[in-house]
N, C-alpha and C positions, 0 to 999 in steps of 0.2 A: 503494500500500499506504498503510494506516494503522501509526504505531507504537504510537497508545495503542490499544486497540479497547474502545467500549463511549459511555455518552452523556454524560460527563465525564472533566473529569482526576483522577487518583486524587490526594489529601491526604495530603500529606509532612508528615512532623510530625520536628521538632530538637526539642531543649531547652524555647525561652521559640515559641516559633517554631508555624507551623503554615502550609502551604502549599497553597494550597487553589481551588474552581473560585468564582471572580467569578461572585456574584449580582447582580437587580438592586437589591437593600433596600444592596449597596456604593458604590452611586451618586454617594454627599454625600462618603463616603471616597475614593474615584477622584477625582473633583470637587476636592476637598480637594487630592489632589497633586499633580494635574497642571492648576490653576491659579495655583502657586506660580511665581511668577515666576523666586526661587530653584534649584527646582526643573528647573524647563524650563531655564534657561539654559544648559545645555551639547547639549538634545535635538535630535537632529534635526528638528522639527516646533515651530510657536508651542504657545506655552501656551491652557488650553484658558478661553472664556473668556464658555461657556454650558452648563449642568447637562447640557444635551441631549447634548453632549458623553459625558459620562459614561456614558447611557443609549446611545448607538451603540458606545460602548467597550463594555459589556457585551456587544452584539448582534454586533458584530463580533468579539468574541473567539470567541464559540459558532459560530459561519459558518465560522471559520478553523480552529476546531475539527474542525468534520464534514467541510473539507476536508485536514484532515491535515498545514496548511502553514504553522500558530503555534500554540504551546501557551503561554498567560502563565497564569499562577497570581497569587492575590492572596493577597500577606506577612500573615499576619496573628499579633494577639499570642495566643497558649495563654490568659490571663489575661481576656481579653475579648472574643474574636474580632471584636475590630474590626482594620480592614485598613489599614498602616500603611504598603504598597509593592505593589510585582508584582514578579515575577520572570518573563524570558518566552523559549521558545526558538521564533523566528523561521527563517524562510526551510529551513526543515525538509526537508534532501535524503537520502529514505531509501537510494535505488540510492548516495550515494557516503560516506552514515551520518559526517554531518553537518552542522549549527547553527548558529546568532547567537543570542547569547543578550544582553539586555537586562534593565534594571533601572532599578528609582524607588523615592525612602526618601523617606516625609515628613519634611518639613526636620529639626522638633523629634525626632527619635528619628535623626538623623547623631550618629557616630561614640559611638556605642555598642557596635559590633559586628552592631548585628542584620544584615546584609546580608550581610557576611563568612556568616554563620549560614544563612540565607536560600540563598547560593548553594552555600556546600559543600553544602548538603540535598538542592539540583538538579543539581547537578553530580556526583552520586555517583548517584544515579537516572539519570539521563542519560547517562555511563559504565557501569553495572552492569546496569539495567532495561533501558536504550531499547538497547543496544549501541552508543551511538555514538563515532565513532572519533575525533574531531575537533571543538570548540568554537570560532566564533570571533565574537569581540566588535571593533566598531567605538565608538571614542571620541573627543572633538574633543581635544584635543591642551593646551588649557588648564585640561580637568576632571583635576588633579591625584589628588583625592582616588581619583577612577571605578579610577585608571590605576593609585594604591598598590592598590587594593584588587582588580584584576587580578592585578596581580603578586605579590602576596603570595599568591593562588592558584595561581599558577603560568603565568599566561599568560605566554606569548612575544611580545616585541617582531617585527612581520614585515612590518613597513611604513609610509610617512607618503601620504596620499592628500592631492593638492594641490586644495583648493576641489569637494570634492567636496558637501556642502546647502547648498541654498540653506534660510534658515530667517529666513518677514519677507524684509525691503530686504538681507536679510543672504549672507554665503558663506562658509562654514566649509570648511576642512583638519579629515581622520580619521586620526585613530594607529590600526593593525590591529593585535589582538592573535589568537593563534590560541594553544586547548592541545590536547596528544592524547592520546589513554586510559593508550597508556605514562607521560607523565610524570605523572598522576594518583595511583598510590600511592604517589612520594615525595613524595607534599605532606606 
C-alpha cells in the first residue's frame, strides 16, 4: 500500500524553505552536498566521488518512491529554489505506520536553523497527513549536532548499537532515537 499517491512527492512549505521533489536539474546541488567530507563525516555511506552519483540518486529516489519504500525531498530555499539539503523518510513500513528519518544539509547553511525548520515541516506532514505512529533516527554517536537537533525535536534516545555500519575502512557505532505521534503535539 502506498502512503503517498500520485507521480511525485507533495511539496511541503515552511517560512523559509520548500521541501520538494528532486529533479535532474538538482544534480549539481546534490553533488555539492554529498561530496563534502564534513557533511558525510557521520553518514552511513562514503562521500560521493563522481557527479554520476548525484544523477543516480535522483533516479533511485524515483524508483523507491514508486515502490513506496522511501520518500526523499530536496530542501530548497524559497528565495531561489536552490537545493541546500535533503530530508528523507526511509524504511517506510505501512503496516506498522513507522519510518526512519534522515537528513543532510550543505555545510555553508549549518547553524542557521534550516534543518530544524525542514524537519518540523516533515514531521508534521508525517504524523498528520501520513498518519505515521513512530519515526526513528539512526545517528553516529559522535554527531553531536544531529543528536542535539533530534533531541530538540522531541526524539528520545532508545539504544546504542555497537559496530553497526561499515563506512569505507571504518566500522561505526550508532545511537537509535524514536519519536512517537503522541509525543509530537507537546513539542
